[in-house]
Structures are given as C-alpha cells and as structure tokens.
C-alpha positions in Angstrom: 38.6 3.4 13.5 35.2 2.7 12.1 34.6 2.3 8.4 31.4 1.3 6.6 29.3 2.1 3.5 25.6 2.9 3.3 24.0 2.2 0.0 21.4 4.7 -1.3 21.1 8.3 -2.4 21.9 10.8 0.4 19.0 13.2 0.7 19.7 16.9 0.6 19.5 19.0 3.8 17.8 21.7 1.8 14.0 21.6 2.1 14.4 18.5 4.2 11.3 19.1 6.3 7.7 19.3 5.2 5.0 21.2 7.0 2.0 19.3 8.4 -1.6 20.4 9.0 -0.7 21.3 12.6 0.8 24.8 12.7 4.6 24.7 13.5 4.9 20.9 13.1 7.1 19.5 10.3 8.3 16.1 9.3 11.2 14.9 7.2 10.5 14.7 3.5 10.0 11.3 1.8 13.6 11.1 0.5 15.0 11.8 4.0 12.8 9.2 5.6 13.9 6.6 3.0 17.6 7.4 3.4 17.3 7.3 7.2 15.6 3.8 7.0 18.4 2.6 4.7 21.1 4.1 6.9 19.8 2.5 10.1 19.4 -0.9 8.5 23.0 -0.8 7.1 25.0 0.4 10.1 27.0 -2.6 11.2 26.6 -3.6 14.9 30.3 -3.3 15.3 30.1 0.4 14.5 27.7 1.2 17.3 30.2 2.4 19.9 29.0 5.8 21.1 32.4 7.3 20.2 33.6 10.8 21.1 33.7 13.1 24.1 35.1 16.5 25.0 38.5 15.0 25.6 38.3 12.6 22.7 37.1 14.5 19.6 36.5 12.7 16.4 37.6 13.1 12.8 35.2 12.1 10.0 35.8 11.4 6.3 32.5 11.2 4.3 32.6 10.3 0.6 29.2 10.8 -1.0 28.6 9.2 -4.4 25.7 11.0 -5.9 23.8 9.8 -9.0 24.5 13.1 -10.8 26.4 16.4 -10.4 23.1 18.2 -9.6 23.2 17.7 -5.8 25.2 20.0 -3.5 28.0 18.2 -1.5 26.5 18.2 2.0 27.0 15.5 4.7 25.2 17.2 7.6 22.4 14.7 7.6 25.0 11.9 7.8 26.3 13.4 11.1 22.8 13.5 12.5 22.2 9.9 11.6 25.6 8.8 13.0 24.4 10.1 16.4 20.9 8.6 16.0 22.4 5.2 15.2 24.7 5.3 18.2 28.0 5.4 16.2 28.9 8.7 18.0 27.6 10.0 21.3 27.0 13.4 19.9 27.7 14.8 16.4 29.2 17.9 18.0 32.2 15.8 19.0 33.1 15.4 15.3 35.6 18.4 15.2 37.4 17.6 11.9 35.2 16.9 8.8 36.3 15.9 5.4 33.5 15.7 2.8 34.1 14.5 -0.7 31.5 14.5 -3.5 31.7 12.1 -6.4 29.4 10.7 -9.0 28.3 7.1 -9.5 25.1 6.9 -11.5 24.7 3.1 -10.9 25.6 2.8 -7.3 24.9 5.9 -5.1 26.3 5.5 -1.6 28.1 7.0 1.3 31.5 5.8 2.5 32.0 6.7 6.2 35.3 6.7 8.2 35.4 7.8 11.8 38.6 8.0 13.9 39.6 9.7 17.1 41.3 12.9 16.4 43.2 13.0 19.7 43.1 15.6 22.4 43.1 19.3 21.7 45.9 21.3 23.3 
C-alpha cells in the first residue's frame, strides 16, 4: 500500500489545455502546471514503485480537499500525474477508483492511497 498527501489546490480537468499560436498545439493552463510542479515535488521517493500490471490491477482512493464547493469532484488529473511520477506503471491499471470531495478552505490538498486490488477472475 502507498499512502501520501499532496498539498495544493487540484486543478480542474475542464478547460485544462490552452491553445498556443501554433495551430493544433495546446499546453496545460497555469493552474495545472502549478499543481503538477507541486505534485512532482511532494511525491515521496518511497512511493515511486511503478505499481500495477494486467495481472495485478490497482485500487485507488483519492480524497480531494477543495477550497470551496465550486469545483467538480474530479481526480482524473491525479491518475495522470501518478503515472508521470512513476507511482504506477500506467493509470489504466487502476481498475477500482474511489473519489471523495471535501472542503478545507485553509488547507486544500489531495490524500492518495493506492493498493493492489488482486487478480480478476
């Protein structure tokens, strides 16, 4: 089991990419880039395990503490960042997802727990 917390406000997946002057080229918006930097800096070395495979699917529990009730509860960006940080081999191996949205105006953060779900029959 891997459990850790990332401090910061989780950026929304909606309107996450911004067009550039080059046709067809987009970049992540400022909030996404900031959360990605925060995420990568806060992933503990002990969590970088490249977990998951077809025979060893994963289960994730993500608790997102937003600064207000305005944001939709959406953790898809977290799954992408777990793969980019090397916590999981591929986010498609996360086959069971539990996402909980809460409010903490003072301390927005994301609590992450990843466990092996066992083999599918």
